[in-house]
C-alpha positions, 0 to 999 in steps of 0.5 A, a space after each residue: 335763835 335766828 330765822 334761818 337756823 345754822 346761818 347766824 355764824 355764817 352771816 357775820 362774814 360779809 364776804 361769804 354773804 354777797 348781794 345778787 350784783 356781787 354773785 353774778 359778777 363772781 359767777 360770771 352769769 347773767 341774771 336770767 341764768 341765776 334765776 333759771 338756777 333757782 326755778 330749777 332747784 339748783 340753788 335752793 333758799 336757805 341753803 344757797 341764798 336767804 332773804 335779807 328781809 324774810 317778811 317782805 313779799 319781793 325779796 333782796 337776797 343774800 347769797 353764799 359765794 361758797 355754797 354757790 360754787 359748790 352747786 355749780 361744781 366751781 371748786 
């Protein structure tokens, strides 16, 4: 089992999980807005985003496009 139970199958789909620059373009929002959505709990770790390297102090995140769309009522 991986570090994020339930995410293994989804991680194999490269178009579903994207880096931060790609999610900013996809959602048409700024980095500040993305950070605010995380801080306010609209986007939740291990649901909407995961750390690419979970042991790193500063995370490089991968974002689930579908789940972010749903959280922002875009679907």
